[in-house]
KEKE-29299 format. One record per residue: residue number from 1; residue in three letters; x, y negated, z negated of N, C-alpha, C in turn. Coordinates in pm, 1 decimal. Each point is the difference from the previous one (the first is absolute). Example, Ala and Ser with C-alpha at 12.3 -4.5 7.8 and 13.67 -1.06 7.14 Angstrom:
<atoms>
num = 1	residu = Ala	n.X = 1319.0	n.Y = 569.0	n.Z = -780.0	ca.X = -89.0	ca.Y = -119.0	ca.Z = 0.0	c.X = 90.0	c.Y = -120.0	c.Z = 0.0
num = 2	residu = Ser	n.X = -35.0	n.Y = -105.0	n.Z = 72.0	ca.X = 82.0	ca.Y = -119.0	ca.Z = -6.0	c.X = -77.0	c.Y = -109.0	c.Z = -73.0
</atoms>
This chain:
<atoms>
num = 1	residu = Met	n.X = -3945.5	n.Y = 13042.4	n.Z = 11103.8	ca.X = -55.9	ca.Y = 115.2	ca.Z = -69.4	c.X = -12.4	c.Y = 116.4	c.Z = 97.6
num = 2	residu = Thr	n.X = 19.8	n.Y = 114.9	n.Z = -56.2	ca.X = -12.5	ca.Y = 116.5	ca.Z = 85.1	c.X = -146.5	c.Y = 37.6	c.Z = 15.5
num = 3	residu = Glu	n.X = -24.0	n.Y = 77.3	n.Z = 100.9	ca.X = -136.5	ca.Y = 41.5	ca.Z = 30.0	c.X = -57.8	c.Y = 87.2	c.Z = -110.9
num = 4	residu = Lys	n.X = 85.5	n.Y = 78.7	n.Z = -62.9	ca.X = -44.1	ca.Y = 87.9	ca.Z = -108.5	c.X = -48.3	c.Y = -81.1	c.Z = -120.6
num = 5	residu = Lys	n.X = 73.1	n.Y = -108.4	n.Z = -33.2	ca.X = -40.6	ca.Y = -83.7	ca.Z = -113.1	c.X = -132.0	c.Y = -70.0	c.Z = 27.6
num = 6	residu = Ile	n.X = -20.0	n.Y = -44.1	n.Z = 123.8	ca.X = -124.9	ca.Y = -67.6	ca.Z = 35.6	c.X = -117.3	c.Y = 95.9	c.Z = -11.5
num = 7	residu = Ile	n.X = 17.6	n.Y = 123.0	n.Z = 43.7	ca.X = -107.2	ca.Y = 99.6	ca.Z = -8.3	c.X = -33.4	c.Y = 30.4	c.Z = -145.8
num = 8	residu = Ile	n.X = 101.8	n.Y = 12.3	n.Z = -83.4	ca.X = -24.3	ca.Y = 27.0	ca.Z = -142.9	c.X = -73.7	c.Y = -116.6	c.Z = -63.9
num = 9	residu = Met	n.X = 39.2	n.Y = -123.4	n.Z = 31.4	ca.X = -68.1	ca.Y = -117.4	ca.Z = -57.0	c.X = -145.3	c.Y = -5.5	c.Z = 45.1
num = 10	residu = Leu	n.X = -29.4	n.Y = 32.8	n.Z = 124.6	ca.X = -138.5	ca.Y = 2.0	ca.Z = 47.8	c.X = -80.9	c.Y = 108.8	c.Z = -68.9
num = 11	residu = Gln	n.X = 61.0	n.Y = 115.3	n.Z = -21.6	ca.X = -70.5	ca.Y = 107.9	ca.Z = -68.8	c.X = -33.0	c.Y = -39.0	c.Z = -143.9
num = 12	residu = Val	n.X = 94.1	n.Y = -63.2	n.Z = -67.8	ca.X = -24.5	ca.Y = -44.9	ca.Z = -137.9	c.X = -110.7	c.Y = -104.1	c.Z = -2.6
num = 13	residu = Ala	n.X = -0.7	n.Y = -92.1	n.Z = 95.2	ca.X = -102.8	ca.Y = -103.6	ca.Z = 4.9	c.X = -137.6	c.Y = 60.2	c.Z = 25.2
num = 14	residu = Ile	n.X = -9.9	n.Y = 94.7	n.Z = 89.8	ca.X = -129.0	ca.Y = 61.7	ca.Z = 31.7	c.X = -52.1	c.Y = 81.0	c.Z = -118.2
num = 15	residu = Val	n.X = 86.7	n.Y = 76.8	n.Z = -64.1	ca.X = -41.8	ca.Y = 79.6	ca.Z = -115.6	c.X = -43.5	c.Y = -90.6	c.Z = -114.4
num = 16	residu = Ser	n.X = 72.5	n.Y = -109.6	n.Z = -23.0	ca.X = -36.4	ca.Y = -89.4	ca.Z = -109.9	c.X = -133.9	c.Y = -68.5	c.Z = 25.4
num = 17	residu = Leu	n.X = -37.6	n.Y = -23.1	n.Z = 124.7	ca.X = -131.2	ca.Y = -58.3	ca.Z = 28.7	c.X = -113.5	c.Y = 92.4	c.Z = -42.5
num = 18	residu = Phe	n.X = 20.2	n.Y = 129.8	n.Z = 12.9	ca.X = -104.4	ca.Y = 94.9	ca.Z = -36.7	c.X = 2.8	c.Y = 37.8	c.Z = -147.2
num = 19	residu = Val	n.X = 116.5	n.Y = -5.0	n.Z = -62.5	ca.X = 13.5	ca.Y = 44.6	ca.Z = -138.5	c.X = -33.7	c.Y = -111.4	c.Z = -98.8
num = 20	residu = Leu	n.X = 47.5	n.Y = -120.8	n.Z = 24.3	ca.X = -19.2	ca.Y = -110.1	ca.Z = -94.0	c.X = -140.4	c.Y = -59.7	c.Z = 15.0
num = 21	residu = Pro	n.X = -67.3	n.Y = -25.7	n.Z = -111.8	ca.X = -135.0	ca.Y = -56.9	ca.Z = 8.8	c.X = 4.7	c.Y = -147.1	c.Z = 39.9
num = 22	residu = Gly	n.X = -105.3	n.Y = -44.7	n.Z = 65.3	ca.X = -8.8	ca.Y = -139.4	ca.Z = 42.9	c.X = -37.3	c.Y = -92.0	c.Z = -115.3
num = 23	residu = Ser	n.X = -106.5	n.Y = 33.6	n.Z = -71.1	ca.X = -45.9	ca.Y = -80.3	ca.Z = -112.7	c.X = -30.0	c.Y = 91.4	c.Z = -117.6
num = 24	residu = Ala	n.X = 28.4	n.Y = -48.4	n.Z = -119.4	ca.X = -22.1	ca.Y = 82.6	ca.Z = -118.3	c.X = -137.5	c.Y = -25.2	c.Z = -61.4
num = 25	residu = Tyr	n.X = -52.6	n.Y = -121.2	n.Z = 14.2	ca.X = -127.2	ca.Y = -38.7	ca.Z = -61.6	c.X = 0.2	c.Y = 30.4	c.Z = -149.1
num = 26	residu = Ala	n.X = 108.9	n.Y = -34.5	n.Z = -66.6	ca.X = 14.4	ca.Y = 27.6	ca.Z = -142.5	c.X = -47.0	c.Y = -120.9	c.Z = -80.9
num = 27	residu = Tyr	n.X = -41.1	n.Y = 26.9	n.Z = -122.6	ca.X = -44.4	ca.Y = -105.7	ca.Z = -90.7	c.X = 66.2	c.Y = 20.4	c.Z = -135.5
num = 28	residu = Leu	n.X = 63.7	n.Y = -104.2	n.Z = -49.4	ca.X = 58.1	ca.Y = 3.5	ca.Z = -134.0	c.X = -75.6	c.Y = -99.8	c.Z = -86.5
num = 29	residu = Asp	n.X = -66.2	n.Y = 48.5	n.Z = -101.8	ca.X = -71.9	ca.Y = -90.1	ca.Z = -88.1	c.X = 97.8	c.Y = -66.7	c.Z = -97.2
num = 30	residu = Pro	n.X = -41.9	n.Y = -105.5	n.Z = -68.9	ca.X = 90.4	ca.Y = -71.6	ca.Z = -90.8	c.X = 56.2	c.Y = 87.5	c.Z = -111.7
num = 31	residu = Gly	n.X = -73.6	n.Y = 100.2	n.Z = -42.8	ca.X = 48.6	ca.Y = 89.0	ca.Z = -104.6	c.X = 121.6	c.Y = 80.3	c.Z = 44.7
num = 32	residu = Thr	n.X = 8.5	n.Y = 30.3	n.Z = 128.4	ca.X = 114.1	ca.Y = 74.9	ca.Z = 51.9	c.X = 127.1	c.Y = -82.5	c.Z = -10.0
num = 33	residu = Gly	n.X = -7.3	n.Y = -127.7	n.Z = 32.9	ca.X = 116.9	ca.Y = -87.7	ca.Z = -11.2	c.X = 46.7	c.Y = -11.7	c.Z = -144.0
num = 34	residu = Ser	n.X = -94.6	n.Y = -9.9	n.Z = -90.9	ca.X = 33.4	ca.Y = -7.4	ca.Z = -142.2	c.X = 65.9	c.Y = 128.9	c.Z = -47.0
num = 35	residu = Met	n.X = -49.7	n.Y = 113.8	n.Z = 47.0	ca.X = 57.4	ca.Y = 128.3	ca.Z = -39.5	c.X = 142.8	c.Y = 13.5	c.Z = 53.9
num = 36	residu = Ile	n.X = 21.7	n.Y = -41.0	n.Z = 124.3	ca.X = 134.5	ca.Y = 6.3	ca.Z = 57.9	c.X = 95.3	c.Y = -88.1	c.Z = -79.4
num = 37	residu = Phe	n.X = -44.2	n.Y = -120.0	n.Z = -38.5	ca.X = 82.8	ca.Y = -90.0	ca.Z = -80.1	c.X = 34.4	c.Y = 63.1	c.Z = -134.7
num = 38	residu = Gln	n.X = -97.3	n.Y = 64.1	n.Z = -65.0	ca.X = 24.9	ca.Y = 63.0	ca.Z = -129.0	c.X = 99.1	c.Y = 114.8	c.Z = 11.1
num = 39	residu = Val	n.X = -10.2	n.Y = 78.5	n.Z = 106.8	ca.X = 93.2	ca.Y = 111.3	ca.Z = 19.7	c.X = 141.2	c.Y = -53.7	c.Z = 21.0
num = 40	residu = Leu	n.X = 15.3	n.Y = -103.9	n.Z = 80.3	ca.X = 132.0	ca.Y = -58.1	ca.Z = 23.5	c.X = 58.0	c.Y = -60.9	c.Z = -127.3
num = 41	residu = Ala	n.X = -84.4	n.Y = -69.4	n.Z = -77.4	ca.X = 47.0	ca.Y = -59.5	ca.Z = -124.7	c.X = 42.5	c.Y = 107.4	c.Z = -99.9
num = 42	residu = Ala	n.X = -77.5	n.Y = 106.1	n.Z = -11.7	ca.X = 34.6	ca.Y = 108.2	ca.Z = -92.2	c.X = 128.2	c.Y = 69.9	c.Z = 44.8
num = 43	residu = Gly	n.X = 16.8	n.Y = 16.5	n.Z = 129.2	ca.X = 122.5	ca.Y = 61.3	ca.Z = 51.3	c.X = 121.6	c.Y = -84.0	c.Z = -30.4
num = 44	residu = Leu	n.X = -12.7	n.Y = -131.4	n.Z = 17.0	ca.X = 111.1	ca.Y = -90.9	ca.Z = -28.1	c.X = 36.7	c.Y = 3.3	c.Z = -148.1
num = 45	residu = Val	n.X = -99.0	n.Y = -4.4	n.Z = -87.0	ca.X = 26.4	ca.Y = 4.7	ca.Z = -144.0	c.X = 63.5	c.Y = 133.1	c.Z = -38.6
num = 46	residu = Ser	n.X = -44.9	n.Y = 109.1	n.Z = 60.0	ca.X = 57.3	ca.Y = 131.6	ca.Z = -30.0	c.X = 146.4	c.Y = 7.8	c.Z = 41.6
num = 47	residu = Val	n.X = 31.3	n.Y = -52.5	n.Z = 117.5	ca.X = 138.7	ca.Y = 1.5	ca.Z = 47.4	c.X = 87.6	c.Y = -84.9	c.Z = -90.9
num = 48	residu = Leu	n.X = -48.5	n.Y = -117.4	n.Z = -39.8	ca.X = 78.1	ca.Y = -85.8	ca.Z = -89.0	c.X = 22.1	c.Y = 66.0	c.Z = -136.1
num = 49	residu = Ala	n.X = -101.4	n.Y = 66.0	n.Z = -53.3	ca.X = 14.7	ca.Y = 67.9	ca.Z = -128.3	c.X = 97.3	c.Y = 117.0	c.Z = 11.0
num = 50	residu = Phe	n.X = -4.6	n.Y = 72.1	n.Z = 110.4	ca.X = 89.3	ca.Y = 113.2	ca.Z = 21.7	c.X = 145.1	c.Y = -46.0	c.Z = 3.1
num = 51	residu = Tyr	n.X = 28.6	n.Y = -103.7	n.Z = 77.4	ca.X = 137.5	ca.Y = -47.8	ca.Z = 9.1	c.X = 46.8	c.Y = -65.2	c.Z = -130.4
num = 52	residu = Ser	n.X = -91.4	n.Y = -62.1	n.Z = -71.5	ca.X = 35.8	ca.Y = -57.4	ca.Z = -128.9	c.X = 39.2	c.Y = 110.7	c.Z = -98.2
num = 53	residu = Lys	n.X = -74.3	n.Y = 109.7	n.Z = 1.7	ca.X = 30.2	ca.Y = 113.2	ca.Z = -88.0	c.X = 135.7	c.Y = 61.8	c.Z = 35.2
num = 54	residu = Ile	n.X = 28.5	n.Y = 13.6	n.Z = 128.4	ca.X = 129.0	ca.Y = 54.5	ca.Z = 42.2	c.X = 112.9	c.Y = -94.5	c.Z = -39.6
num = 55	residu = Lys	n.X = -20.0	n.Y = -129.1	n.Z = 19.9	ca.X = 102.6	ca.Y = -98.7	ca.Z = -35.5	c.X = 30.2	c.Y = 4.4	c.Z = -149.3
num = 56	residu = Thr	n.X = -104.1	n.Y = 7.4	n.Z = -82.5	ca.X = 19.7	ca.Y = 5.5	ca.Z = -144.7	c.X = 70.2	c.Y = 129.7	c.Z = -40.4
num = 57	residu = Gly	n.X = -38.0	n.Y = 110.8	n.Z = 60.4	ca.X = 63.6	ca.Y = 127.2	ca.Z = -31.5	c.X = 147.3	c.Y = 1.4	c.Z = 37.3
num = 58	residu = Leu	n.X = 33.7	n.Y = -53.4	n.Z = 118.0	ca.X = 140.2	ca.Y = -5.9	ca.Z = 41.0	c.X = 80.5	c.Y = -94.2	c.Z = -88.9
num = 59	residu = Lys	n.X = -61.7	n.Y = -110.8	n.Z = -36.9	ca.X = 67.6	ca.Y = -96.4	ca.Z = -87.1	c.X = 29.5	c.Y = 63.5	c.Z = -135.9
num = 60	residu = Asn	n.X = -96.4	n.Y = 72.1	n.Z = -55.2	ca.X = 20.3	ca.Y = 66.9	ca.Z = -128.6	c.X = 102.5	c.Y = 112.4	c.Z = 10.5
num = 61	residu = Phe	n.X = 6.6	n.Y = 66.4	n.Z = 112.6	ca.X = 93.6	ca.Y = 110.1	ca.Z = 18.4	c.X = 143.8	c.Y = -49.5	c.Z = 4.0
num = 62	residu = Phe	n.X = 22.5	n.Y = -114.8	n.Z = 64.2	ca.X = 135.8	ca.Y = -48.5	ca.Z = 18.6	c.X = 48.2	c.Y = -96.6	c.Z = -108.7
num = 63	residu = Thr	n.X = -87.7	n.Y = -41.7	n.Z = -88.0	ca.X = 43.4	ca.Y = -85.7	ca.Z = -110.7	c.X = 11.9	c.Y = 84.3	c.Z = -125.2
num = 64	residu = Lys	n.X = 93.5	n.Y = -38.4	n.Z = -86.4	ca.X = 18.7	ca.Y = 74.8	ca.Z = -124.1	c.X = -106.0	c.Y = -39.2	c.Z = -100.0
num = 65	residu = Asn	n.X = -41.3	n.Y = 95.4	n.Z = -77.2	ca.X = -98.8	ca.Y = -23.0	ca.Z = -103.6	c.X = 75.8	c.Y = -39.6	c.Z = -126.8
num = 66	residu = Lys	n.X = -32.8	n.Y = -113.9	n.Z = -58.9	ca.X = 73.1	ca.Y = -50.4	ca.Z = -116.5	c.X = -15.8	c.Y = 90.7	c.Z = -121.3
num = 67	residu = Asp	n.X = -109.8	n.Y = 70.9	n.Z = -11.5	ca.X = -18.8	ca.Y = 89.8	ca.Z = -113.9	c.X = 95.3	c.Y = 118.0	c.Z = 3.9
num = 68	residu = Glu	n.X = 35.9	n.Y = 46.3	n.Z = 119.5	ca.X = 89.4	ca.Y = 113.5	ca.Z = 13.5	c.X = 144.0	c.Y = -36.7	c.Z = -31.3
num = 69	residu = Glu	n.X = 40.2	n.Y = -127.2	n.Z = 14.1	ca.X = 136.7	ca.Y = -41.0	ca.Z = -27.8	c.X = 30.0	c.Y = 6.9	c.Z = -149.4
num = 70	residu = Asp	n.X = -96.8	n.Y = -22.9	n.Z = -84.1	ca.X = 22.7	ca.Y = -1.5	ca.Z = -143.7	c.X = 19.0	c.Y = 140.7	c.Z = -55.8
num = 71	residu = Ile	n.X = -46.5	n.Y = 100.1	n.Z = 67.2	ca.X = 6.3	ca.Y = 137.5	ca.Z = -52.2	c.X = 135.0	c.Y = 59.6	c.Z = 16.4
</atoms>
């Protein structure tokens, strides 16, 4: 390694020691976990419904409608 790279790595290490916190002392109650689960579940259902709607629309667009053939 070159001397310049070593100096840059030391500078990054020293700055990160002062910028990054040591401990967060955070607390997540059980309701927070439940809320996160509900948000993820709702997001998953929304994505599935969105793609299902697009799939149905594309399928209807590319297939012929039997009522139009009789006219």
